[in-house]
C-alpha positions in Angstrom: 35.2 162.3 64.2 37.0 165.7 63.8 40.2 166.1 61.8 42.4 169.2 62.0 44.5 170.2 59.0 47.3 172.8 59.3 47.8 175.0 56.3 50.7 177.4 55.8 51.1 180.4 53.5 54.4 180.3 51.6 56.0 181.8 48.5 54.4 180.0 45.5 56.6 177.1 44.3 56.7 178.5 40.8 58.3 181.7 42.0 62.1 182.1 41.5 63.4 182.9 45.0 65.5 186.1 45.3 67.8 186.8 48.2 67.6 190.4 49.7 70.7 192.5 48.9 71.5 192.8 52.6 71.3 189.0 53.1 68.6 189.3 55.7 66.3 186.8 54.0 64.5 186.3 50.8 62.2 188.8 49.0 58.6 188.2 49.9 57.0 191.6 49.1 55.1 191.7 45.8 55.7 188.0 45.4 52.9 185.5 44.7 52.0 183.3 47.8 49.9 180.2 48.0 49.2 177.2 50.3 52.2 175.0 51.0 51.9 172.2 48.5 52.3 169.5 51.1 49.5 171.1 53.1 47.3 171.0 50.0 47.9 167.2 49.9 47.0 167.0 53.6 43.8 168.9 53.0 42.9 166.8 50.0 43.3 163.6 52.0 41.1 164.9 54.8 38.4 165.8 52.3 38.6 162.3 50.7 38.3 160.7 54.2 35.3 162.9 54.8 33.7 161.8 51.5 34.2 158.2 52.5 32.4 158.9 55.8 35.5 158.2 57.9 35.5 161.7 59.4 32.7 164.2 59.9 34.3 167.6 60.3 37.5 169.2 58.9 39.0 172.1 60.7 41.6 174.1 58.9 44.1 176.0 61.0 46.8 178.5 60.1 49.2 180.7 62.0 50.5 184.1 60.9 49.5 187.6 59.8 46.4 188.9 58.2 47.2 187.6 54.7 47.1 184.1 56.0 43.3 184.4 55.8 43.6 183.8 52.0 45.1 180.4 52.7 42.2 179.5 55.0 39.8 180.6 52.2 41.5 178.1 49.9 41.2 175.4 52.6 37.5 176.1 52.9 37.1 175.9 49.1 38.7 172.5 49.3 36.0 171.3 51.7 37.1 172.3 55.2 34.0 172.9 57.4 35.6 175.4 59.8 38.6 177.6 59.8 40.8 178.9 62.7 43.3 181.7 62.3 46.0 181.9 65.0 47.1 185.5 64.6 50.8 186.0 65.1 53.1 188.4 63.3 56.7 187.8 62.3 58.6 184.5 61.8 57.0 181.5 63.5 59.2 178.8 64.9 58.1 175.1 64.4 57.9 174.6 68.2 55.6 177.7 68.6 53.4 176.3 65.8 53.3 172.9 67.4 52.3 174.3 70.8 49.5 176.4 69.2 48.2 173.4 67.2 48.3 171.2 70.2 46.1 173.7 72.1 43.6 173.9 69.2 43.6 170.1 69.0 42.7 169.8 72.6 40.1 172.6 72.5 38.3 171.1 69.5 38.4 167.5 70.8 39.7 166.2 67.5 40.8 162.6 66.7 43.2 163.2 63.8 45.7 165.9 62.9 47.0 165.9 59.3 49.8 168.2 58.2 52.2 168.4 55.3 55.4 166.7 56.0 57.2 170.0 55.7 56.8 173.5 54.3 58.7 174.5 51.2 59.9 177.8 52.7 62.1 176.5 55.5 61.9 172.7 54.9 62.1 172.2 58.7 60.1 169.0 58.8 59.6 169.4 62.5 56.1 170.6 63.4 54.2 167.3 63.0 56.7 165.4 65.1 56.8 168.1 67.8 53.0 168.2 67.9 52.8 164.4 68.4 55.3 164.6 71.2 53.5 167.5 72.9 50.1 165.6 72.7 51.7 162.3 73.5 50.0 160.7 70.5 51.0 158.1 67.9 52.4 159.5 64.7 52.9 158.4 61.1 55.1 160.7 59.0 55.8 160.7 55.3 52.4 159.1 54.6 51.9 157.7 51.0 48.6 156.0 51.7 46.1 156.4 54.6 43.0 154.3 55.4 40.9 154.4 58.6 38.7 151.7 60.0 37.1 152.5 63.4 39.7 153.9 65.7 42.7 152.5 63.8 44.5 154.2 60.9 46.7 152.2 58.6 49.4 154.3 57.0 51.9 153.3 54.3 54.9 155.6 54.7 57.9 156.2 52.5 61.3 155.4 54.1 64.8 155.2 52.7 64.6 151.4 52.3 61.2 151.4 50.6 57.7 151.4 52.1 56.7 150.8 55.7 53.1 150.0 56.9 52.0 151.2 60.3 48.8 150.7 62.3 48.2 153.4 64.8 45.4 154.1 67.2 43.4 157.3 67.0 43.8 160.0 68.1 47.0 160.4 66.1 49.1 162.8 64.0 49.8 162.0 60.3 52.1 164.0 57.9 51.5 163.9 54.2 54.1 163.0 51.6 54.1 164.0 47.9 52.6 160.7 46.6 49.7 160.5 49.0 47.3 162.0 46.4 46.9 164.7 43.8 44.9 167.7 45.1 41.7 168.5 43.2 41.2 171.6 41.0 39.1 174.1 42.9 35.8 175.1 41.3 34.7 178.8 41.1 31.4 178.2 43.0 33.4 176.6 45.9 35.8 179.5 45.9 33.0 182.0 46.1 31.2 180.0 48.8 34.3 179.9 50.9 34.5 183.7 50.9 31.2 183.9 52.9 32.2 181.5 55.6 33.3 183.2 58.9 36.8 182.5 60.2 37.5 182.2 63.9 40.4 184.3 65.0 42.5 183.6 68.2 45.8 184.6 69.6 48.5 182.6 71.4 47.4 184.3 74.6 43.8 183.0 74.0 45.2 179.5 73.7 47.4 179.8 76.7 50.5 179.3 74.6 54.0 180.9 75.0 56.1 181.4 71.9 59.3 179.4 71.7 62.7 181.2 71.7 63.4 182.5 68.2 66.2 181.1 66.1 68.3 184.0 64.8 69.2 183.9 61.1 72.7 185.3 60.7 72.7 185.6 57.0 71.0 184.3 53.8 73.1 183.7 50.7 72.1 182.5 47.2 73.7 179.3 45.9 76.8 179.8 43.8 76.3 180.4 40.1 76.9 177.4 37.9 80.1 177.6 35.9 80.0 177.3 32.1 80.2 173.9 30.6 83.1 172.6 28.5 82.7 171.0 25.1 84.9 168.1 24.3 85.3 166.2 21.1 86.6 162.8 22.2 86.5 160.5 25.2 90.2 161.1 25.8 89.5 164.8 26.2 86.6 164.1 28.5 88.8 161.9 30.7 91.5 164.5 30.7 89.1 167.3 31.7 87.7 165.1 34.6 91.2 164.4 35.8 92.1 168.0 35.8 89.2 168.7 38.1 90.1 165.7 40.3 87.0 163.8 39.4 88.6 160.8 37.7 
């Protein structure tokens, strides 16, 4: 059974985001990038399923420019057995990514697609759902626990009211939530070994995919600065201050 895991290169979650002076986006040049944290969780889950003998091959796939190869190397160090780089410059829309991943899924004859529930750069939370729709496959989003027996996956997913358990037939699409697992620490020998594994490069044209219409970003602005706090000495002063702001 083959599993495909999508991995995205994003600005590292520890970096303080800065908006460009002209408001055209956020500063990415000279900023540390890493694998999207939710995609790390998805990759870890695929590796665990492989270690349990539930899947036999893990194919990591990414989409973007040349620097995305670093993200694939990280996926290979995690335990992916194959890596595919869909080369596409510029900003990539979720629908474009979903179309490309669907083409790879069909080409590889996979039974499972695992992705992070969202990427921390745009927080779109759309690609997994679009992919399932394009492939006409069952989907289980926001997965907090995954188990596979035969051709059936049992997924415990997090919803507003608590936890929901689904049984879905494979092939299927699953998106990973934060509490699905804790990704392993990568060992230096695995990192060095991953550098020697060849990466398959393809384009949208190779896959027979047309990019979706771009969404135009008009302007990016930073959140307003927090105002200074006010010290009060008594409860009465606190109530008065809240009333003055219309909060009580």
